[in-house]
GUTOR-491758 format. One line per field, with one value per residue (C-alpha): residue in one letter; chain; z, y, x. Coordinates in steps of 0.5 Angstrom, whole numbers. Layout:
<recs>
type <- A,...
mol <- A,...
zz <- Z,...
yy <- Y,...
xx <- X,...
</recs>
This chain:
<recs>
type <- M,T,T,S,S,P,A,V,Q,T,L,P,T,R,D,V,F,A,A,L,D,T,S,P,R,G,L,A,P,A,E,V,A,L,R,R,E,R,H,G,P,N,E,L,P,R,A,R,R,R,G,W,W,R,D,L,A,G,Q,F,T,D,L,F,A,V,L,L,L,V,A,S,A,I,T,F,L,A,Y,G,L,Q,E,P,R,D,T,G,T,L,Q,L,A,V,A,I,L,C,V,V,L,L,N,A,A,I,G,F,V,Q,E,Y,S,A,E,R,T,A,E,S,L,Q,A,M,V,P,H,T,C,R,V,L,R,G,G,E,R,Q,E,L,S,A,R,D,L,V,P,G,D,V,V,V,L,E,A,G,D,A,V,S,A,D,C,R,L,V,E,A,H,E,V,S,V,N,N,A,A,L,T,G,E,S,D,A,V,G,R,T,R,Q,P,V,A,A,G,P,V,L,E,A,R,N,C,V,F,M,G,T,D,V,V,A,G,S,A,K,A,V,V,F,A,T,G,A,A,T,E,F,G,R,I,F,R,L,A,S,A,A,P,R,Q,R,T,P,L,Q,R,Q,V,A,S,M,A,R,R,V,A,G,A,A,L,A,I,G,A,L,L,F,A,V,R,L,P,A,G,E,P,L,V,D,T,F,V,F,A,L,G,V,M,V,A,L,V,P,E,G,L,P,A,T,L,S,V,S,L,A,I,G,V,R,R,M,A,R,H,H,A,L,V,K,K,L,L,A,V,E,A,L,G,S,T,T,V,V,C,T,D,K,T,G,T,L,T,Q,A,E,M,T,V,V,Q,V,W,A,G,G,I,R,H,P,V,S,G,V,G,Y,A,P,V,G,E,V,T,D,S,Q,P,V,R,E,L,L,R,A,A,S,L,C,C,D,A,R,M,V,P,P,S,D,H,E,G,W,R,V,L,G,D,T,T,E,G,A,I,L,V,A,A,A,K,A,G,L,D,L,T,A,E,E,A,S,T,P,R,V,T,E,F,P,F,D,S,T,R,K,L,M,S,T,V,H,R,D,P,H,G,G,H,H,A,Y,V,K,G,A,P,Q,E,L,L,A,R,C,S,A,V,V,W,K,G,E,R,R,P,L,T,E,E,L,R,A,A,V,I,S,A,N,D,E,L,A,A,Q,G,L,R,V,L,A,A,A,S,R,S,L,P,D,G,R,P,T,Q,D,E,A,E,S,D,L,T,I,L,G,L,V,G,M,L,D,P,P,R,P,E,V,R,D,A,V,D,A,C,R,H,A,G,I,R,I,V,M,V,T,G,D,H,P,L,T,A,E,A,V,A,R,R,V,G,I,V,R,Q,P,D,P,T,V,V,T,G,T,R,L,D,T,L,D,D,D,A,L,D,A,L,L,A,G,S,G,E,L,L,L,C,R,V,S,P,E,H,K,M,R,V,V,T,A,L,Q,R,R,G,E,V,V,A,V,T,G,D,G,A,N,D,A,P,A,L,K,H,A,D,I,G,V,A,M,G,V,S,G,T,D,V,A,R,E,A,A,V,M,V,L,L,D,D,S,F,A,S,I,T,T,A,V,R,L,G,R,S,V,Y,Q,N,I,R,K,F,L,I,Y,L,F,S,H,N,I,A,E,L,T,P,I,L,V,A,T,F,A,G,F,P,L,V,P,I,T,A,V,Q,I,L,A,I,D,L,G,S,D,V,L,P,A,L,A,L,G,A,E,P,P,E,P,D,V,M,D,R,P,P,R,S,R,R,E,R,L,F,S,T,A,V,M,G,R,I,L,F,L,G,G,I,Q,S,F,G,V,C,A,V,F,F,W,H,I,H,A,S,G,I,P,Y,A,D,F,T,E,N,D,T,V,Y,R,E,A,I,T,M,V,Q,A,G,I,V,V,S,Q,F,F,N,A,L,A,V,R,T,D,R,Q,S,V,F,R,I,G,L,L,S,N,P,W,L,L,V,A,G,C,F,G,I,A,L,M,A,A,I,S,Y,V,P,F,L,Q,T,I,F,N,T,A,P,L,A,A,A,E,W,A,V,L,V,G,L,G,A,L,L,L,A,A,E,E,A,R,K,G,W,L,R,H,H,R,P,A,D,R,R,E,G,A,Q
mol <- A,A,A,A,A,A,A,A,A,A,A,A,A,A,A,A,A,A,A,A,A,A,A,A,A,A,A,A,A,A,A,A,A,A,A,A,A,A,A,A,A,A,A,A,A,A,A,A,A,A,A,A,A,A,A,A,A,A,A,A,A,A,A,A,A,A,A,A,A,A,A,A,A,A,A,A,A,A,A,A,A,A,A,A,A,A,A,A,A,A,A,A,A,A,A,A,A,A,A,A,A,A,A,A,A,A,A,A,A,A,A,A,A,A,A,A,A,A,A,A,A,A,A,A,A,A,A,A,A,A,A,A,A,A,A,A,A,A,A,A,A,A,A,A,A,A,A,A,A,A,A,A,A,A,A,A,A,A,A,A,A,A,A,A,A,A,A,A,A,A,A,A,A,A,A,A,A,A,A,A,A,A,A,A,A,A,A,A,A,A,A,A,A,A,A,A,A,A,A,A,A,A,A,A,A,A,A,A,A,A,A,A,A,A,A,A,A,A,A,A,A,A,A,A,A,A,A,A,A,A,A,A,A,A,A,A,A,A,A,A,A,A,A,A,A,A,A,A,A,A,A,A,A,A,A,A,A,A,A,A,A,A,A,A,A,A,A,A,A,A,A,A,A,A,A,A,A,A,A,A,A,A,A,A,A,A,A,A,A,A,A,A,A,A,A,A,A,A,A,A,A,A,A,A,A,A,A,A,A,A,A,A,A,A,A,A,A,A,A,A,A,A,A,A,A,A,A,A,A,A,A,A,A,A,A,A,A,A,A,A,A,A,A,A,A,A,A,A,A,A,A,A,A,A,A,A,A,A,A,A,A,A,A,A,A,A,A,A,A,A,A,A,A,A,A,A,A,A,A,A,A,A,A,A,A,A,A,A,A,A,A,A,A,A,A,A,A,A,A,A,A,A,A,A,A,A,A,A,A,A,A,A,A,A,A,A,A,A,A,A,A,A,A,A,A,A,A,A,A,A,A,A,A,A,A,A,A,A,A,A,A,A,A,A,A,A,A,A,A,A,A,A,A,A,A,A,A,A,A,A,A,A,A,A,A,A,A,A,A,A,A,A,A,A,A,A,A,A,A,A,A,A,A,A,A,A,A,A,A,A,A,A,A,A,A,A,A,A,A,A,A,A,A,A,A,A,A,A,A,A,A,A,A,A,A,A,A,A,A,A,A,A,A,A,A,A,A,A,A,A,A,A,A,A,A,A,A,A,A,A,A,A,A,A,A,A,A,A,A,A,A,A,A,A,A,A,A,A,A,A,A,A,A,A,A,A,A,A,A,A,A,A,A,A,A,A,A,A,A,A,A,A,A,A,A,A,A,A,A,A,A,A,A,A,A,A,A,A,A,A,A,A,A,A,A,A,A,A,A,A,A,A,A,A,A,A,A,A,A,A,A,A,A,A,A,A,A,A,A,A,A,A,A,A,A,A,A,A,A,A,A,A,A,A,A,A,A,A,A,A,A,A,A,A,A,A,A,A,A,A,A,A,A,A,A,A,A,A,A,A,A,A,A,A,A,A,A,A,A,A,A,A,A,A,A,A,A,A,A,A,A,A,A,A,A,A,A,A,A,A,A,A,A,A,A,A,A,A,A,A,A,A,A,A,A,A,A,A,A,A,A,A,A,A,A,A,A,A,A,A,A,A,A,A,A,A,A,A,A,A,A,A,A,A,A,A,A,A,A,A,A,A,A,A,A,A,A,A,A,A,A,A,A,A,A,A,A,A,A,A,A,A,A,A,A,A,A,A,A,A,A,A,A,A,A,A,A,A,A,A,A,A,A,A,A,A,A,A,A,A,A,A,A,A,A,A,A,A,A,A,A,A,A,A,A,A,A,A,A,A,A,A,A,A,A,A,A,A,A,A,A,A,A,A,A,A,A,A,A,A,A,A,A,A,A,A,A,A,A,A,A,A,A,A,A,A,A,A,A,A,A,A,A,A,A,A,A,A,A,A,A,A,A,A,A,A,A,A,A,A,A,A,A,A,A,A,A,A,A,A,A,A,A,A,A,A,A,A,A,A,A,A,A,A,A,A,A,A,A,A,A,A,A,A,A,A,A,A,A
zz <- 203,210,217,218,213,217,221,215,220,222,215,212,206,201,204,204,196,197,203,199,192,189,186,187,180,182,180,173,170,170,177,179,176,179,186,185,184,190,195,192,191,196,200,207,207,207,213,213,211,215,210,207,211,218,215,213,220,223,220,225,231,230,235,231,228,235,237,230,231,238,236,230,235,240,234,232,239,240,233,237,243,239,239,234,230,226,220,220,226,222,216,221,224,217,215,221,219,212,214,218,212,207,212,213,205,204,210,207,200,202,207,202,196,201,202,195,193,199,196,189,191,195,189,185,190,187,192,188,189,186,184,181,176,171,173,171,175,175,178,180,184,191,191,185,190,191,196,193,190,191,193,192,198,199,204,204,201,205,206,202,205,210,207,209,208,203,202,207,207,213,213,219,219,223,226,229,225,229,235,237,237,233,233,227,228,225,220,218,213,218,221,228,233,233,236,234,227,229,233,228,226,219,217,215,215,211,214,216,213,211,214,212,207,202,201,198,201,199,201,205,207,203,205,211,212,214,221,220,217,223,227,222,225,230,225,221,227,229,229,224,227,226,224,228,223,223,231,230,226,229,236,232,230,237,240,234,236,243,241,237,243,247,241,241,249,248,243,247,253,249,245,251,255,249,249,244,246,250,245,239,242,244,237,234,238,237,229,229,234,229,223,225,227,222,221,214,216,218,211,207,211,209,202,201,204,199,193,195,196,189,186,189,186,179,180,182,189,193,200,205,211,211,216,211,206,212,214,206,206,212,209,210,209,204,205,198,196,189,185,182,185,182,177,172,176,169,170,164,165,161,163,165,169,169,170,169,163,161,157,154,153,148,148,153,157,159,152,151,144,144,146,150,147,148,152,153,159,163,161,168,172,168,169,177,178,174,178,184,182,184,178,172,165,162,154,151,150,146,151,153,152,155,163,169,175,181,183,177,179,178,171,168,170,167,161,160,161,155,151,153,150,156,156,163,163,161,166,172,170,170,176,181,187,193,198,199,204,202,201,208,209,214,210,203,200,197,196,193,193,187,185,179,174,177,184,187,190,189,192,188,191,189,193,194,192,198,203,198,197,204,204,198,198,190,184,177,173,165,165,171,179,183,190,192,193,196,189,186,191,190,182,184,188,183,178,182,184,176,175,181,178,172,176,175,180,181,184,185,184,187,187,191,191,197,200,201,199,206,208,214,211,214,210,204,204,206,202,196,189,186,179,177,177,173,172,171,169,172,168,172,171,166,170,177,175,175,181,185,183,185,192,192,191,196,202,202,203,200,203,199,203,199,200,193,193,195,188,184,189,188,180,180,185,180,174,178,181,188,188,185,189,188,195,198,205,203,209,209,214,217,219,222,226,230,231,237,237,238,233,228,230,228,222,220,222,217,211,205,201,204,201,206,202,204,209,212,214,221,219,216,222,226,221,221,229,229,224,228,234,230,229,222,218,215,209,207,201,202,198,202,208,213,211,214,221,218,214,220,224,219,218,211,210,202,199,192,189,183,186,193,198,201,208,206,202,209,213,209,209,202,196,189,184,179,184,181,186,182,185,192,189,186,193,197,192,192,200,201,196,201,207,203,200,207,210,204,205,212,211,206,211,217,213,211,218,220,215,217,224,224,221,227,232,229,228,235,239,234,236,230,232,226,224,218,216,218,221,215,210,214,213,206,205,208,204,197,197,202,201,194,193,199,196,190,194,197,190,188,184,187,186,181,187,192,191,192,199,205,208,213,221,224,230,226,228,222,225,225,227,219,218,223,220,213,216,220,214,208,213,215,208,207,214,212,205,207,213,209,203,209,213,206,204,210,211,204,205,211,215,222,225,230,224,221,220,217,212,209,202,204,210,205,200,205,208,201,199,205,203,196,198,202,197,191,196,197,190,189,196,193,188,192,197,191,192,198,195,188,184,182,175,174,175,171,173,169,172,177,173,179,183,178,177,184,185,179,182,189,185,181,188,191,184,185,192,190,184,185,189,193,195,197,202,205,206,206,200,195,188,187,181,176,179,186,183,180,187,190,185,186,193,191,186,192,196,191,189,196,197,191,193,200,196,192,198,201,195,194,202,204,198,203,207,203,209,208,214,211,208
yy <- 127,129,130,123,124,122,128,133,139,135,134,139,143,139,132,135,135,127,126,129,126,132,137,145,145,143,137,135,135,128,127,132,129,122,126,130,123,120,126,129,137,142,144,143,138,141,141,136,139,137,134,138,135,137,145,145,142,147,153,150,152,160,163,166,159,156,161,160,152,153,158,153,147,151,153,146,144,150,147,140,143,148,145,146,146,152,150,157,155,149,154,159,153,151,158,159,152,155,161,157,152,158,162,155,154,161,161,154,156,163,160,154,159,164,158,157,164,165,159,162,169,166,162,169,171,168,164,163,161,161,155,152,146,144,150,155,159,159,162,157,155,154,147,145,144,137,135,136,142,148,154,161,166,173,178,178,171,167,160,155,148,146,147,146,152,151,158,164,171,175,171,172,169,170,164,167,162,156,158,165,169,175,177,175,169,169,163,159,154,151,144,144,138,133,135,137,139,145,148,147,154,152,150,154,152,153,158,163,169,171,178,180,177,172,164,158,152,145,142,136,136,139,139,135,132,139,142,147,141,138,143,146,143,148,154,150,149,157,159,164,171,176,183,189,191,184,184,191,189,182,186,191,185,182,189,188,181,184,189,184,180,186,188,181,181,188,185,179,183,188,182,177,182,183,176,172,165,164,159,164,170,167,164,171,174,169,170,177,176,171,175,182,178,180,173,174,180,177,173,179,182,177,177,184,184,178,181,187,182,179,186,188,182,184,190,187,188,182,183,178,180,182,187,191,192,196,200,202,206,210,211,218,218,214,213,210,209,211,205,200,203,210,208,202,199,198,201,203,207,213,217,214,220,219,223,229,227,225,219,218,211,209,204,202,196,190,188,189,194,200,203,207,214,213,207,206,211,208,200,199,203,199,192,194,195,189,184,187,185,179,179,176,177,172,172,172,166,164,168,174,178,180,180,181,175,179,187,191,196,191,189,196,196,189,191,198,194,189,195,198,191,188,180,179,171,172,177,173,167,171,174,170,172,170,173,179,184,184,191,193,200,202,203,203,199,193,190,184,181,178,174,177,172,174,172,179,181,187,190,192,197,200,204,211,216,220,214,211,218,218,212,214,217,217,218,216,223,223,216,217,216,222,224,226,233,238,240,234,231,237,236,229,231,237,231,227,233,234,227,227,233,230,225,219,214,215,210,210,205,204,199,198,193,188,184,178,175,175,182,185,189,196,194,192,199,204,207,207,210,212,210,214,215,211,215,210,212,209,212,214,209,213,211,214,221,220,216,221,226,222,221,229,229,224,228,223,225,222,222,220,215,213,212,216,222,228,231,225,224,231,230,224,227,233,228,224,230,229,235,241,247,250,249,242,240,235,232,227,221,225,230,225,223,230,230,228,226,233,236,230,231,238,236,231,236,241,240,242,237,232,228,224,222,218,214,207,202,204,212,209,205,212,216,211,211,218,219,214,218,224,219,218,212,210,205,204,201,196,191,189,185,191,194,188,192,198,194,190,196,200,200,198,194,194,189,189,182,182,186,185,180,174,177,183,180,176,182,186,185,187,185,189,184,189,193,200,206,206,199,202,208,203,199,205,207,200,199,206,203,196,200,204,198,195,201,201,194,196,202,197,192,196,201,195,192,199,198,191,193,199,197,191,197,201,196,194,200,202,196,193,185,182,184,188,183,176,173,168,174,177,171,171,178,176,170,172,180,181,177,177,185,186,181,185,192,189,188,195,199,205,211,216,221,216,219,226,225,226,219,216,217,211,213,214,208,204,206,213,219,220,213,212,218,215,209,212,217,211,207,212,213,206,205,211,208,201,203,208,203,198,202,205,199,197,203,203,196,200,193,195,193,188,184,182,175,172,169,176,177,185,183,178,183,189,184,182,190,191,185,187,195,193,189,194,200,195,195,203,203,199,204,210,207,206,213,217,224,223,222,215,217,220,213,210,205,199,200,194,189,184,189,190,182,181,186,183,176,179,182,176,172,177,176,169,169,174,170,162,159,154,160,164,158,158,166,168,172,175,177,184,189,192,199,197,195,202,205,201,202,210,209,206,212,217,214,214,221,223,220,224,230,229,228,234,239,236,238,245,247,242,242,242,236,231,226,218,219,224,220
xx <- 249,245,247,248,254,261,262,262,264,270,273,278,276,279,276,269,268,270,266,260,262,262,268,270,266,260,256,255,247,247,249,244,238,240,240,234,230,234,233,227,226,229,223,219,214,207,203,198,191,185,180,175,169,173,174,166,165,169,164,159,163,163,159,154,153,152,147,143,143,140,135,133,133,128,124,123,122,116,113,113,109,104,97,95,102,103,107,109,113,116,118,122,126,128,129,134,137,138,141,146,148,149,153,157,158,160,165,168,169,172,177,179,180,184,189,189,190,196,199,199,201,207,209,210,216,222,226,233,240,247,250,256,255,260,264,259,255,248,242,236,230,232,227,232,238,241,246,253,251,256,253,255,253,253,250,243,242,237,241,237,239,244,251,259,263,269,271,269,270,268,262,257,250,243,241,235,230,234,236,232,238,238,246,250,255,261,263,269,271,276,274,271,271,265,259,252,252,247,253,258,261,263,256,250,243,236,232,238,241,247,248,255,261,261,262,262,259,257,250,250,242,236,228,226,233,235,235,230,226,226,223,218,212,213,212,206,202,202,195,192,191,186,187,185,180,177,176,173,168,167,166,161,157,157,154,149,147,146,141,137,136,134,129,127,126,122,117,116,114,110,106,105,100,96,93,98,99,106,109,107,110,116,117,116,121,126,125,126,132,135,133,137,143,149,150,154,158,165,165,163,169,174,171,173,180,181,179,184,190,188,187,194,197,195,198,205,204,204,201,203,199,191,193,197,191,188,194,196,189,192,199,202,209,213,221,223,230,232,236,231,225,225,229,230,236,239,246,250,256,256,262,269,274,281,287,283,280,273,272,264,262,257,251,246,243,248,249,257,255,259,265,269,272,280,280,287,288,282,283,287,281,276,280,281,274,272,276,273,266,262,257,257,255,250,250,243,239,233,228,232,238,244,243,247,247,249,249,247,252,257,254,255,262,263,260,264,270,268,267,274,276,278,278,275,275,283,284,281,285,291,290,286,283,286,281,276,273,266,262,258,254,259,265,262,267,269,276,279,286,289,296,299,303,309,307,306,299,295,289,283,278,272,266,264,269,269,270,275,279,280,284,288,295,297,293,294,294,295,298,303,303,303,302,295,296,290,290,289,284,280,280,277,272,270,270,265,261,260,258,253,250,248,244,250,251,259,264,271,277,283,289,295,301,301,307,303,296,293,293,288,282,286,292,288,284,290,295,291,292,286,285,279,271,266,259,253,246,240,234,228,222,217,211,214,213,205,205,209,204,198,202,202,195,193,197,202,209,215,222,228,233,239,246,248,251,247,247,245,239,237,238,234,229,227,227,221,218,219,223,220,223,229,232,230,233,238,241,247,248,254,249,244,249,250,242,239,232,229,233,231,224,224,227,222,216,218,213,218,222,227,232,237,243,249,245,246,240,241,240,234,231,232,228,222,222,222,216,212,213,210,204,206,204,210,211,219,222,228,232,238,239,241,234,230,230,227,222,220,219,215,208,208,215,216,221,223,221,226,233,231,235,231,232,229,223,222,222,217,209,209,213,213,214,216,220,217,215,208,206,206,202,197,197,195,190,187,188,184,178,178,177,171,168,168,164,160,157,156,152,148,147,145,141,136,136,133,128,126,125,122,115,115,116,111,105,107,106,100,96,96,95,99,106,108,113,114,121,121,120,126,130,129,131,138,139,136,137,143,149,150,150,154,159,159,160,166,169,167,173,176,172,176,177,180,187,185,183,188,190,185,187,188,184,178,173,170,163,164,159,158,157,152,149,149,146,140,139,138,135,130,128,127,123,118,117,115,111,107,105,103,99,96,94,91,87,85,81,77,77,78,85,82,78,85,87,93,89,86,88,89,94,98,98,101,106,108,109,113,118,118,119,125,128,127,129,136,137,137,141,146,147,147,152,157,160,161,161,161,154,154,152,159,162,157,151,155,162,160,156,156,152,147,146,146,140,136,137,134,128,127,127,122,117,118,116,110,107,109,104,108,112,106,104,111,111,104,105,100,101,102,99,104,101,104,111,111,110,115,120,118,120,127,128,126,132,137,135,135,142,144,142,145,152,151,150,156,160,157,157,163,168,174,172,175,177,174,170,166,160
</recs>
């Protein structure tokens, strides 16, 4: 049952089942339960988590944490050296230590929560496999596999356990996860010589991908017993990577910290000659430096990104990397396929064409309810197409109706055959499949070879009409086989075009007799007789048209990239609003092959509507590369294994969570849990809002830093012997009034006009000129207000500057007004920065209730500092009168009014400048 089983790779196929104690029909349910208990779930052992105390201790190794701890230690030392000792120095040392502890607590909680969130979000992505159990084909979670299970593999599947092949049809796998070699490697069911199991060509392994073909295999190792499990520790030890945005903010924080050090040194140099004691002057400068360091900035950034990821998940977009969140806000082009993304991926055959006659089909969905009009002439067509299918119809259960296990296109064919009265089970039993040539995107065909009841053999082929027609020499016309003349060929092509023009997906079916059951692919797919055409309707998703309109308003170009017929693609594109002009540019894969890079660049440079049809994954990859050469930020959708290169190469690779293959989901950075294009639009909207919110709390944080610093500088150079705000007060503002509002701004809902703006340039700096101007504007207003109230209160007392001491009631009231003024103005500032250009009253003051709660908490804390005797002693504050609070509220309202006036001026004088950077 494991790799220790007796050389499973050396056994003939018939002996593999006996060696693994199973059968071609798979395991019985009772045996499955016994083996699951014996071997456990098929999952890799989770990396052992460090104890929570280790994670908490790790929070104190951050650069800022180390600096603050050193500063606290120096302050404690200074307190010990002072004669007489100043309790204010002790309070400062304790306050710095509190900052470190608070930041460590926030960081620890966020990291712990992020790990749990990532695990829960990854669990939303299905990891399933198909198995035979008791002769029935089932789809189940990969973790439920046990040794002895018979699995069914197809192109695009991720292999979920180590398996020995017992059937193989042109199978090749990508073993890059195990060997590092990305080239596809062919597999066989034949026994091989003894040796390392990893080198056995008749085995497939957990973590690898099926690139082409189909197979059946027997599981011989699961979970930690697999080859992938043996090396899993290498992947689990990989370090976390920070995104460019995180690095940019961290770099800015370091520069601000450097500026704080420089300002502290300047204040030390200015105050020391004035006769201040050395230790007191040093402690003061140190406190100012510590207070101005943006200690909580990295944590606030992480919170904002994590909130964005959670919001996207609630809207069916699972983001696997934080980098995708910031890139989404810059997306300029979306290359989308058609089936399942723009449409519902619920194919229904509505027309069958054979011998020049159309046969309408009634009924919708996968329930075999309905009929084929005059079905007798098309029974052989539907029989051949059905035998050339791997999908299976699953009867309804208590929880869901009829559904299809496998490709939805094949499911529609099976349903149509059932409506025509065919007994598919009986047909498969009387005409068993002996070999097959799986579909691939190059030839656009699938072929199967069957043995009939009389011992003869037949090939049944289905695929793209143009490709199939080129391999046909005859046609069934009005019930008889005729040579495929140019006139009849033209009739088939005309019928195909008419069906495609109705927005139908069209497949052709053909057959031929064979001399034996082991033909080559070319033999099976040549000299065919075309039986007819099947037209399937895949209705557009109702929500897609609004999503397409939103992308247009957001300046995002949509390019449809599909393997379907040009007429089908154009019909669907018109229904969902991608095409509105009478003559869109329609380019096929054949024409793309004739274009060199310069010609392709010129094609993509056009601003018109563009449809790329009958294209292969290689074409998609080339188009993505060309768009990126032009500086576009490209999002690409895909669901197949062959889409993986384009998904990896795109700025935003978007895989389908329902219909997508495991390979595509692994390659993408975003997975659509509902497969809908509308979820992409929602994710772009939320991605833009995340970037905006980061800017909002940066403006909020740095503008009040200016208000804290300016009074100190003004008082120092004006000759006032004391400080307008102490370091302990500044730290109280940072602890009580900054963190919670900043976090609430990170959770700000998207602005109503966020999708009416052009995409943000990736070259645009987070701290742009406009952002810095807004910081200075808001910080300047706050600085003016707190300086005014401080010196107004000082001058109103009539006491000369030189006579003030720290214990004077007037001085204590003045510094209390400065601290309260900053806190109150920050409440209004938080409201002001919620929008870039729109009035905050338009989006509603109550639309972010957490921001109001956070602001009110800061004001309540400030009131306690002003009135509670114990806190008065710590902060050297005094009670404020109601009139003084009214003045401070007026100054805060003035700040909000000034910002609203600025926004109004922008809307009136610069209506066309709607980039995100225009603050």
